[in-house]
C-alpha positions in Angstrom: 0.1 -0.4 0.1 2.8 2.5 0.9 4.6 2.1 -2.5 1.9 2.7 -4.3 1.3 5.7 -2.4 4.4 7.0 -2.9 4.3 6.6 -6.6 1.1 7.8 -7.0 2.6 10.9 -5.7 5.7 11.3 -7.2 3.8 10.5 -10.5 2.2 13.5 -10.3 4.5 15.8 -8.2 7.2 14.7 -11.0 3.8 15.7 -14.2 3.7 19.1 -12.4 6.9 19.6 -12.6 7.0 18.7 -16.4 4.0 20.5 -17.0 4.6 24.1 -15.9 8.6 24.1 -16.7 7.9 24.6 -20.4 11.0 21.8 -20.7 11.1 21.5 -24.6 12.4 17.6 -24.5 10.0 15.7 -25.8 10.3 14.9 -29.3 7.2 15.4 -31.4 5.4 15.5 -35.1 3.0 18.6 -35.3 0.8 18.2 -39.3 0.0 20.6 -40.2 -1.7 21.7 -43.6 1.0 21.2 -46.0 3.7 19.7 -44.2 5.0 17.2 -41.2 7.7 18.3 -38.8 9.7 17.0 -35.8 10.2 20.0 -32.9 10.5 19.2 -29.4 8.2 20.5 -27.3 7.2 20.4 -24.0 4.7 18.4 -21.9 2.3 21.2 -21.7 2.3 21.9 -25.5 1.5 18.3 -25.6 -1.9 18.1 -24.3 -2.9 21.8 -24.5 -1.9 22.0 -28.2 -0.8 26.1 -27.8 2.1 27.5 -26.9 3.8 26.4 -29.7 7.6 27.8 -30.9 7.4 31.2 -33.4 8.6 29.2 -36.0 5.3 26.6 -35.5 2.5 29.4 -35.0 2.1 29.9 -39.0 2.4 26.5 -40.2 -1.2 26.0 -39.5 -0.6 22.8 -37.2 -3.9 20.6 -36.8 -2.1 18.0 -34.4 0.0 17.0 -32.5 1.6 13.4 -32.1 4.7 12.5 -30.1 7.2 10.3 -31.9 7.7 7.5 -30.9 10.9 8.9 -28.9 8.4 11.2 -27.4 6.4 8.9 -26.2 9.4 6.3 -24.7 10.4 9.4 -22.2 7.0 10.2 -21.4 7.2 6.7 -19.9 11.0 7.5 -18.2 10.1 10.7 -16.8 6.0 9.6 -15.2 6.4 5.9 -15.3 10.0 4.9 -15.0 11.3 7.7 -12.7 8.6 7.1 -9.8 8.9 3.8 -9.4 12.3 3.7 -8.2 11.7 6.6 -6.6 8.8 4.0 -4.8 10.6 1.0 -4.4 13.5 2.8 -3.3 11.4 4.7 -0.6 9.9 1.3 1.1 13.3 -1.2 0.2 14.1 -2.6 3.5 17.5 -1.2 4.0 20.3 -4.0 6.4 21.1 -3.4 9.9 23.8 -0.7 10.4 26.1 -2.3 12.5 
């Protein structure tokens, strides 16, 4: 039970960090009327589709979809790290002699 609580709290904290901090680390494909563009975007941009970089605003972007690399980074940041944190905090510590 403690493991899942730590996992949920750390996952929510990392989600909030990556949502409010505009780090453009998630690789995405932006599809417009005339072309597809690959760009690194923040989590907030992926979820809302707003706050696109200035050079992409004029391209009439219709969809924003993470690439395989973007999904992998999302998985590592929002699932992998919280799992490691929860495991480390609930692991039994050896007795100090």
